[in-house]
C-alpha positions in Angstrom: 101.7 128.0 143.3 101.1 124.4 144.3 97.8 124.5 142.5 99.5 125.7 139.3 102.0 122.9 139.4 99.2 120.4 140.0 97.2 121.7 137.0 100.4 121.6 134.9 100.9 118.0 136.0 97.4 117.1 135.0 97.8 118.7 131.6 101.1 116.9 131.0 99.3 113.6 131.9 96.6 114.5 129.4 99.3 115.1 126.7 100.9 111.8 127.7 97.5 110.0 127.4 97.1 111.3 123.9 100.7 110.3 123.0 100.5 106.8 124.5 100.8 105.1 121.0 102.6 107.6 118.8 105.5 108.7 121.0 106.5 105.1 122.2 106.6 104.1 118.5 109.0 106.9 117.8 111.2 106.1 120.8 111.3 102.4 120.0 112.1 103.1 116.3 114.8 105.6 116.9 116.6 103.6 119.6 116.0 100.3 117.9 117.3 101.4 114.6 120.3 103.1 116.2 121.2 99.7 117.7 120.4 97.8 114.5 122.7 99.9 112.4 125.4 99.8 115.0 125.3 96.0 114.9 126.3 96.0 111.2 129.5 98.0 111.6 131.8 95.3 113.0 131.2 93.3 109.8 131.2 96.4 107.6 134.8 97.2 108.3 136.4 94.4 110.3 140.0 95.4 109.8 141.9 98.6 110.4 142.7 98.8 106.7 139.1 98.6 105.8 138.1 101.2 108.3 140.8 103.5 106.9 139.5 102.9 103.4 135.9 103.6 104.5 137.0 106.8 106.3 138.8 107.9 103.1 135.6 107.4 101.1 133.7 109.4 103.7 136.2 112.3 103.2 134.8 112.7 99.7 133.1 116.2 99.6 129.8 114.7 98.5 129.9 112.3 101.5 130.9 115.1 103.9 128.0 117.1 102.6 125.7 114.2 103.4 127.0 112.9 106.7 129.4 115.5 108.2 133.2 115.7 108.6 135.4 112.8 109.4 137.2 112.8 112.8 139.7 110.7 114.5 141.2 109.0 111.4 144.1 107.7 113.4 141.9 106.1 116.1 139.0 104.5 114.1 136.7 101.9 115.6 133.4 100.4 114.4 131.7 102.5 117.0 133.2 105.8 115.9 132.6 105.0 112.2 129.0 104.2 113.0 128.6 107.5 114.8 130.1 109.5 111.9 127.9 107.9 109.3 124.6 107.5 111.3 124.3 110.4 113.8 123.2 113.0 111.3 120.2 110.9 110.2 119.0 110.2 113.7 119.2 113.8 114.6 117.1 114.6 111.6 114.6 111.9 112.6 114.4 113.3 116.1 113.8 116.8 114.7 110.9 115.4 112.6 109.5 113.7 115.7 109.5 116.9 117.7 108.1 119.1 115.0 105.1 116.8 114.7 104.7 116.4 118.5 104.8 120.0 119.5 102.7 121.2 116.5 99.8 118.8 117.1 99.5 119.8 120.8 99.8 123.5 120.3 98.8 125.2 117.1 96.9 122.2 115.7 94.8 122.0 118.9 94.3 125.7 118.8 93.2 125.6 115.2 90.8 122.7 115.9 89.2 124.5 118.9 90.4 122.0 121.4 92.6 124.4 123.3 89.7 126.8 123.7 87.6 124.1 125.4 90.5 123.3 127.7 91.1 126.9 128.6 87.5 127.1 129.7 88.6 124.9 132.6 90.6 126.3 135.5 94.0 126.1 133.6 96.4 128.9 132.9 97.2 130.4 129.5 100.6 128.7 129.4 99.5 125.3 130.7 99.2 123.7 127.3 102.5 125.1 125.9 104.4 124.2 129.1 102.9 120.7 129.4 103.9 120.1 125.7 107.5 121.2 126.1 107.8 119.2 129.3 106.5 116.1 127.6 108.8 116.7 124.7 111.8 117.0 127.1 110.8 113.7 128.7 110.4 112.0 125.3 113.8 113.2 124.1 115.4 112.1 127.3 113.9 108.7 126.9 115.3 108.5 123.3 118.7 109.5 124.6 118.8 107.0 127.5 117.3 104.2 125.4 119.8 104.7 122.6 122.8 104.8 124.9 121.6 101.8 126.8 121.1 99.7 123.7 124.6 100.7 122.4 126.2 99.7 125.7 124.3 96.3 125.6 125.5 95.8 122.0 129.1 96.7 123.0 130.7 96.8 119.6 134.4 97.5 119.5 135.2 101.1 120.5 132.0 101.5 122.6 132.4 103.5 125.8 129.9 104.7 128.4 130.8 108.3 127.7 130.6 107.8 123.9 127.2 106.0 124.1 125.6 108.7 126.2 127.2 111.4 124.1 125.7 109.8 121.0 122.3 109.5 122.6 122.4 112.9 124.1 123.3 114.5 120.8 120.1 113.0 119.3 117.9 114.0 122.2 119.4 117.6 122.5 118.9 118.2 118.8 115.3 116.9 119.1 114.6 119.2 122.1 116.0 122.2 120.1 113.4 121.6 117.4 110.7 121.2 120.0 111.5 124.7 121.3 111.8 126.0 117.8 108.4 124.5 116.8 106.8 126.0 120.0 108.0 129.4 118.9 106.7 128.9 115.4 103.3 127.9 116.8 103.2 131.4 118.3 104.3 133.1 115.1 102.0 131.4 112.6 98.2 131.0 112.7 97.8 127.6 111.1 99.3 124.2 111.8 100.1 123.8 108.2 102.3 126.9 108.3 104.0 125.8 111.5 105.0 122.4 110.1 106.0 123.9 106.7 108.2 126.5 108.4 109.7 123.8 110.7 110.6 121.5 107.9 111.9 124.5 105.8 114.2 125.5 108.7 115.3 121.8 109.1 116.3 121.8 105.5 118.1 125.1 105.8 120.0 123.9 108.8 121.0 120.8 106.9 122.3 122.9 104.0 124.2 125.4 106.2 125.8 122.5 108.0 126.8 120.8 104.7 128.2 124.1 103.3 130.2 124.7 106.5 131.5 121.1 106.6 132.5 121.0 102.9 134.0 124.5 102.8 135.7 124.3 106.2 134.1 127.5 107.3 132.0 128.6 110.2 128.6 128.1 108.6 128.0 124.9 110.6 127.8 127.1 113.7 124.5 128.4 112.5 123.0 124.8 112.5 122.0 122.7 115.4 122.8 119.7 113.3 126.4 121.0 113.0 126.6 121.3 116.7 125.5 117.7 117.2 128.1 116.4 114.9 130.8 118.2 116.9 130.1 115.9 119.9 132.4 113.4 118.1 130.9 110.4 119.8 133.3 107.6 120.7 136.2 109.9 120.1 136.4 113.2 122.0 132.8 112.9 123.5 132.5 116.7 123.8 129.7 117.9 126.0 129.7 121.6 124.9 127.6 121.1 121.7 125.0 119.3 123.8 124.9 122.1 126.3 124.6 124.6 123.5 121.6 122.7 122.0 119.9 122.5 125.4 120.6 126.2 126.1 119.2 127.2 122.7 116.1 125.0 123.3 115.5 126.7 126.7 115.9 130.2 125.1 113.5 129.4 122.3 111.0 127.9 124.7 111.1 130.9 127.0 110.6 133.3 124.1 107.7 131.2 122.9 106.0 131.1 126.3 106.5 134.9 126.7 104.7 135.4 123.4 102.0 132.8 124.2 101.1 134.7 127.4 100.4 137.9 125.4 99.0 137.1 122.0 95.4 136.7 121.1 94.0 133.2 121.2 93.7 131.7 117.7 96.0 134.4 116.1 99.7 134.3 115.3 102.2 137.1 115.7 102.6 137.1 111.9 99.1 137.7 110.5 97.8 135.3 107.9 98.2 136.5 104.4 95.0 137.8 102.9 93.9 135.8 99.9 92.2 137.1 96.8 88.7 138.4 97.1 87.7 135.8 94.4 89.4 132.5 93.8 90.9 131.8 90.3 89.0 129.4 88.0 91.6 126.8 88.7 91.2 127.0 92.4 87.4 126.7 92.3 87.6 123.0 91.4 88.6 120.0 93.6 91.8 119.4 91.6 93.1 122.9 92.0 92.2 122.8 95.7 94.1 119.6 96.2 97.2 121.0 94.4 97.0 124.3 96.3 97.2 122.8 99.7 99.9 120.2 98.7 102.2 122.2 96.5 104.5 123.6 99.2 105.4 120.1 100.6 105.6 118.7 97.0 108.1 121.3 95.9 110.2 120.8 99.0 110.3 117.1 98.6 111.1 117.5 94.9 114.1 119.7 95.7 115.3 117.3 98.4 115.2 114.2 96.1 117.0 116.1 93.3 119.8 117.0 95.7 119.9 113.4 97.0 120.2 112.2 93.5 123.0 114.5 92.8 124.8 113.4 96.0 124.5 109.7 95.1 125.4 110.4 91.5 128.8 111.9 92.5 129.9 108.5 93.8 129.2 106.8 90.4 132.4 108.2 88.8 134.6 106.3 91.3 132.3 103.5 92.4 135.0 100.8 92.3 137.3 102.5 94.9 134.2 103.3 96.9 133.6 99.6 97.7 137.0 98.2 97.1 138.0 95.6 99.7 134.8 96.1 101.7 133.0 92.7 101.7 129.9 93.9 103.7 129.4 96.9 101.4 129.8 94.6 98.4 127.2 92.3 99.9 124.8 95.2 100.5 125.2 96.5 96.9 126.0 93.3 95.1 129.5 93.0 93.6 130.6 91.5 90.3 131.1 93.0 86.9 127.8 94.9 87.1 128.8 96.9 90.2 127.6 100.2 88.9 124.3 98.7 87.8 123.8 97.1 91.3 124.5 100.4 93.0 122.0 102.2 90.8 119.4 99.5 91.5 119.9 99.7 95.2 119.6 103.5 95.5 116.6 103.6 93.2 114.7 101.1 95.3 115.5 103.0 98.5 114.8 106.5 97.1 111.6 105.3 95.4 110.5 104.1 98.7 111.3 107.6 100.2 109.4 109.2 97.3 106.3 107.3 98.4 106.3 109.3 101.7 105.1 112.7 100.2 102.7 110.8 97.9 101.0 109.2 100.9 101.1 112.5 102.8 99.3 114.2 100.0 96.4 111.8 99.8 96.2 111.7 103.6 95.5 115.5 103.5 91.9 114.4 102.9 91.8 113.1 106.4 93.5 116.3 107.8 90.9 118.5 106.1 88.2 116.2 107.5 89.5 116.5 111.1 89.5 120.3 110.8 85.9 120.4 109.6 86.7 121.9 106.2 85.3 119.1 104.2 81.8 119.9 105.5 82.1 123.4 104.1 83.1 122.0 100.7 80.4 119.3 100.6 77.8 121.9 101.6 78.2 123.1 98.0 77.5 121.1 94.9 80.8 119.1 95.2 80.5 115.3 95.0 82.6 113.4 97.5 84.0 111.1 94.9 85.3 114.0 92.8 87.2 115.5 95.7 88.6 112.1 96.7 89.8 111.5 93.1 91.4 115.0 92.9 93.7 114.2 95.8 94.5 110.8 94.4 95.4 112.2 91.0 97.6 115.0 92.5 99.4 112.3 94.6 99.9 110.0 91.7 101.3 112.7 89.5 103.5 113.8 92.4 105.1 110.4 92.3 105.9 110.8 88.6 107.5 114.1 89.2 109.6 113.0 92.2 111.0 109.9 90.4 111.9 112.2 87.4 113.7 114.7 89.6 115.7 112.0 91.4 116.7 110.5 88.1 117.7 113.9 86.7 119.8 114.7 89.9 121.5 111.2 89.7 122.4 111.6 86.0 123.6 115.2 86.3 126.5 114.4 88.6 127.4 110.8 87.4 130.3 112.0 85.2 128.8 110.7 82.0 128.6 107.1 83.3 124.8 107.1 83.4 122.3 108.0 80.7 119.4 110.3 82.0 116.9 108.7 79.6 117.6 105.2 81.0 117.4 106.5 84.6 114.0 108.0 83.8 112.8 104.6 82.6 114.0 103.0 85.9 112.2 105.6 87.9 109.0 105.0 86.0 109.2 101.3 86.7 108.9 102.0 90.4 105.7 104.0 90.0 103.4 101.0 90.4 104.9 100.3 93.8 104.6 104.0 94.8 101.0 103.9 93.6 100.4 100.7 95.7 101.4 102.6 98.8 99.2 105.4 97.7 96.3 102.9 97.3 96.8 101.5 100.8 96.7 105.0 102.3 93.6 106.0 100.2 91.8 102.7 101.0 92.3 103.2 104.7 91.1 106.7 104.6 87.8 105.5 103.1 87.5 102.2 105.0 89.0 102.8 108.4 90.4 106.4 108.8 91.5 105.8 112.4 93.8 103.0 111.2 95.4 105.1 108.4 98.7 105.2 110.4 99.2 101.5 109.5 100.7 102.6 106.2 103.8 103.8 108.2 104.3 100.4 109.7 104.3 99.0 106.1 106.7 101.7 105.1 109.1 100.9 108.0 109.0 97.2 107.4 109.7 97.7 103.7 112.6 100.0 104.4 114.3 97.6 106.8 113.8 94.6 104.5 115.0 96.2 101.3 118.0 98.1 102.9 119.2 95.5 105.3 117.8 92.3 103.9 121.0 91.1 102.3 123.3 91.8 105.2 120.8 90.3 107.7 120.3 87.2 105.5 116.5 87.6 105.3 114.6 85.2 102.9 113.4 86.4 99.6 109.7 86.2 100.6 110.3 88.9 103.3 110.8 91.4 100.5 108.3 89.8 98.1 105.3 90.6 100.4 106.1 94.3 100.0 105.2 96.3 96.8 108.8 97.4 96.2 110.1 93.8 96.5 108.2 92.8 93.3 109.7 95.5 91.1 112.5 94.3 88.8 115.7 96.1 90.1 116.8 97.8 86.9 119.4 98.0 85.4 120.8 95.0 87.2 117.8 92.8 86.4 115.6 92.3 83.3 112.4 94.3 83.0 109.3 92.2 83.4 105.9 93.9 82.8 103.7 91.4 84.7 104.5 92.6 88.3 104.1 96.2 87.2 100.6 95.6 85.8 99.7 93.5 88.9 100.8 96.3 91.3 99.0 98.9 89.2 95.7 96.9 89.4 96.1 96.4 93.1 96.6 100.1 93.6 93.6 100.9 91.5 91.5 98.4 93.4 92.5 99.7 96.8 91.8 103.3 95.7 88.4 102.3 94.2 87.3 100.6 97.4 88.5 103.5 99.5 86.6 105.9 97.3 83.4 103.8 97.4 83.5 103.8 101.2 84.4 107.5 101.4 81.2 108.3 99.5 79.2 106.2 101.9 80.5 106.9 105.4 79.8 109.8 107.7 82.3 112.7 107.4 84.0 113.7 110.6 
């Protein structure tokens, strides 16, 4: 027994060694952003009247669908307002962290053949899965404690020890639930792509169930771990039962996953992989069809999500004046004056366009994923030029950006109550394409020049998000946004359209993509 624990400890250390860069970045970003957003709330609603007005705005069905139900309206504090508006997003971020973490150390390792090499050593069949879930538990505990500690150090009005730890524990417990869920999915499906796809599909389903339950006042939220986390009511009732429920569900999911792991065949999933056609279609025989085929599931999911987000933001446009009335910080964030609606549209377009760049970069980075799995060697063994495959992924990613901007614009215009013209919104979305393509160019260039450093694009993304979203309230200088691609796009309709920066960004994107393609044709694959 002691030998088994020792081997498990060694395996857990091995997982920790591989996660020495990625997981600390996740922990720092989650805890740091939680504290950063909390620091804004004393100025966002400094008086009881402004807090009551903000809570009334949050009671709008569209806002409830986005962020959850309002609680404690008679005992509002900056801390409780922050929890009601921010907790759902940090729970979603923790879920994403755990889906990636567990998948890459279980099904991805098994698919790449790493797990088979490790099992050739004197380790048990369950060592890998156990070590992964143990490491995930430690990572989520660290997120919880770090978040609570930073909130206590910040000590905005209404902060309590119980509330801070309830807030942090809700994030960590939700993350651990998705760790257990992903571990189970890794036993059910036979490919890492299927595991991540199912994980994110379930995350989206849980979000929708939670939204339907909260808006309709029914019990649908009980079917969602995100709904459980919101019922913690941090800095108000600080209920521990939802946290216990999430931890218990995580333990059950993990136990079921381990039971299946101990019995199934190595390399296979409980659900057999769907058999494809005996012969591929003419469209799939080319690089362009191949690039679309392996990207379409994620692209369709992101498209649906951006359309729904556009519809949620559009529902505010009909009563935008009362939405920001008397709130100086919110007016500073959006930009007040006679063009309030134009400033609101400009702000959400720059943020959502930045969000739209995420699936675009993920699509082009699938080249690197196929390379790691050894599939590119099989393709290049045939008469397929490297440059042609590289261009296929770039073209699919670039067109995906066009479609995502269009879907967001359509969603925004559909629920704006006639105050916005869909045609004008489509023009605004197209204006942001050069910035999206510049992010695409950075990712493609790194894949060709330095594939091990391709993760740097996410640092650029994080910096851009903070500067564009919080720059005004933090008093950052203009150059801080100007050094990002999105900081050079005219913020329509509040500003005048100028073509020069759009042409410049497009040329930069083309140059980065061309350099990456040139190097991709020259360097060793794998």
